Steps between C-alpha positions, in 0.01 A plus 500: 500500500877483539680219678591625842800261515655654193664841572527578129125453426240769554143562403602837355821668402508873460784628273608850600526660849420860413166675556299263285648188661441636846133585420461144358646360811265702728197348325646146478528508882120492508473187290679248720717392214871436539703755301838663471609819333823494296678828462805559283607798706732474803272713717146643527363768270477340161557743210502800738851387603610611147325835473699814479617658821258795500199300373173597668149368468251753361215406735482528877576201718141411563457465126807279462416209736479119464201306629449472874741763631519858375841657437580703814499876455856608407478864610554602135242567223639210285687197633859450374639186350666406823179554696320262263774237545470536880118453475533188288762362734270557802200364312655160425616474862161602633325217315791257537493423138718193394752652272812329357756753379762516233288231346487593137278277293647382177196329364168345575404183328188287491455139617187300510449539870616861544748766412873482559683827597881495451731738677879491493510315834175300513222330309155555653157371417155649527143442402469871397739785424437867539745708289560843654837605357381839378696677231822644638714224351367563154573868418385612154767646277369665183689433176636788291709493179866534578454421863775232513755753361426773753812538716328672789357345810154339509323413829146400568304645790514149654867555559510878562586594855614867529583804276867552594648255240355725229631826633612745226379269223239538217224260592177388335222377729272291280146419612215682659309418806598543862840320475610714213391827668658414835829383349516800271436730789802389692737427205437849367659644819841364398477449119381653175180300450245452221174321578373288214145366506285337233216737586487826706492410868174548692551677829257497787413817684735592783239432772416140408696172520500139400159444658350677200675270260364194683146647504519579129623155417228343724228688314637379168522139624148509627372634170688218329324249718163639379407682815285806476744777599553859420719551184854399596720807538808543281839393615650182643765356723782655288398863566774684674444589868658836598710383790739767639807407283288507188351837596854635555605371155201692351614818678850454351338478151625149427176310520421513131515201260577450129396229263726201436814516295536303170819304566825476691835609363834402637513801733142605534150501335352626184159676513220503241597849375859384421672647804759288673547544878796364691401277792707342771233287663141379455279410791216270386183556706304279260333253735510134548353172372374199702793306645383154394814320378447234770168403335638452140544129562123466560422626156258765628682822414350661184676696236408820683686395804185427702309192605145447389282518809140474595492746794850425634507129429692364201273361232763255371633387838214505755736431793663843440379844622663841439489795748630850472594542137259779408161541343504174312515305834277734698417873518793703629660178623846634453449757776520460881136595558372330190656152538260401777201402279731305267670306787172431670338361187800283429520356850130432510505321166801295606318402817192397304701301243692308767201438730428132555222370274 
């Protein structure tokens, strides 16, 4: 256990104050261990603080809740980004979670008797660390020939906010899934857009929402665990939910995608059939990678950018757990509703590891 006389020493340090960090904190409360949550953001909300202005969930509030307290009904079919931030703000206050803000972790290093967590302002120590930094700080930018010579604007969905800066321009929206569809839907109102996806997008029926995606993914996960279940239905978490703006884009005839271009030119892109199209801007909706730079000094980050885990515990550094990064740390753990199991498992395992002999 930590030394109660040392304010820089804890049993557990959670790195990241977004949805995964809050869920971990909720379950750590039950262990009796001392802990703190370090959050690089200046206020509550985690990565949701950086979502585009019109961003909406594609599941109802009751399907978008953290453990212990359901998200209150918003009066709308799908909660907005700001409503999610308000919920996370109220959640951390409700459970009085010990969060230190604007505390960006530069690195975690190992010592014989624990792990050392270094921020710009402090050096803290813990017997265990739960990394819950998510992916927002590690956007994935695909590489294309000629990309560095392209004179147009390139922005990742991580930094996209609203369509007005693209008004009157020729814009490529690259990447399928719900982010690509939602951003295309609103940018196409003000710009000449082309939607570029590696495969034809899969659209859900108008009368279903993100609950279906979660049910499909759950069936697949259970089958992978060897459970006797019905044949997993097709589709996954990237299928496009037909929220109202996406439906409107379909009615305008802009919700059609083409396969990727071959290369960039100075002023546009070159397609496989030899055509060159002038382009003013590219919006990359191409996903994210785990934000694990702070763990590089531990020597646990593999070539694929992940950490080898058994469950959610590092196999190379057994004092480290990972929560909320996606399927490799726990089924649907990168979602609001799905992070509960991952966070509960990590907190329970930490409690067992630190229990007196």
